C-alpha positions in Angstrom: -9.9 -10.7 0.2 -10.6 -7.0 -0.2 -10.0 -4.3 -2.7 -9.6 -0.9 -1.1 -10.0 2.0 -3.5 -8.8 5.4 -2.3 -9.9 8.6 -4.0 -8.2 11.8 -3.0 -10.5 14.5 -1.7 -7.8 17.2 -1.5 -5.3 18.7 -3.8 -2.2 16.6 -4.5 -0.1 19.2 -2.8 -1.9 18.4 0.5 -1.9 14.6 -0.2 1.9 14.7 -0.8 2.4 16.2 2.7 1.4 12.8 4.1 3.0 10.5 1.5 6.0 9.4 3.7 3.8 8.4 6.6 1.4 6.7 4.2 4.3 4.6 2.8 5.3 3.7 6.3 1.7 2.6 6.9 1.8 0.4 3.8 5.1 -1.1 4.8 3.7 -2.0 8.2 0.8 -3.9 6.7 2.9 -5.6 4.1 5.2 -6.9 6.9 2.0 -8.2 8.7 1.0 -9.9 5.4 -2.2 -8.0 5.3 -1.4 -6.1 2.0 -0.7 -8.1 -1.1 -0.2 -5.4 -3.8 -0.9 -1.6 -3.9 -0.3 1.3 -6.2 -1.6 4.6 -7.5 -4.4 5.1 -9.9 -3.8 6.6 -13.4 -4.4 9.4 -13.6 -3.2 10.1 -10.0 -6.5 10.5 -8.3 -6.0 7.9 -5.5 -4.8 4.4 -5.1 -5.7 0.8 -4.8 -4.8 -1.8 -2.2 -5.4 -5.6 -2.4 -5.7 -6.8 1.2 -6.1 -10.1 2.9 -7.9 -9.7 6.3 -10.1 -11.7 8.6 -13.2 -9.6 8.1 -14.5 -6.2 7.2 -14.0 -4.9 10.8 -10.3 -5.6 10.5 -10.2 -3.7 7.1 -11.9 -0.7 8.6 -9.5 -0.7 11.6 -6.5 -0.8 9.2 -8.0 2.0 7.1 -8.4 4.1 10.2 -4.6 3.9 10.8 -3.8 5.3 7.3 -2.4 8.8 7.5 -4.5 9.8 4.5 -7.6 8.8 6.4 -6.4 10.6 9.6 -5.6 13.8 7.6 -9.0 13.5 5.7 -7.3 13.7 2.3 -8.9 10.5 0.9 -12.2 8.6 0.9 -12.3 4.8 0.8 -14.4 2.2 -1.0 -14.0 -1.4 0.1 -15.1 -4.3 -2.0 -14.9 -7.9 -0.7 -14.4 -10.7 -3.1 -13.6 -14.4 -3.2 -10.6 -15.1 -5.5 -11.3 -18.3 -7.4 -8.8 -18.0 -10.3 -5.2 -16.7 -10.5 -2.0 -17.1 -12.4 0.1 -20.0 -11.2 2.4 -17.8 -9.1 -0.6 -16.5 -7.1 -2.6 -19.7 -6.9 -2.2 -19.8 -3.1 -4.5 -16.8 -2.9 -7.5 -18.6 -4.4 -10.3 -20.3 -2.6 -12.0 -23.5 -3.6 -15.8 -23.1 -3.8 
């Protein structure tokens, strides 16, 4: 499991020019069951995506499809983690150690 943290590197006016294509990118990866949850940071300085992928190479390949990445309006930080606890409704996401 991966946490992808996006931080905008350009003005929101420039970021917003790519928002529709970014949403289409998100929808594509939700449909592929790669993204679990996503949303904007508060204050609006970027966003966060919780992703399920095979490995870090797959995560980087996905990031490189993001219109924000292509337009160079955001930088990305990726943190891999092993979910060991969750609320009952998300228990299927956890891993036994």
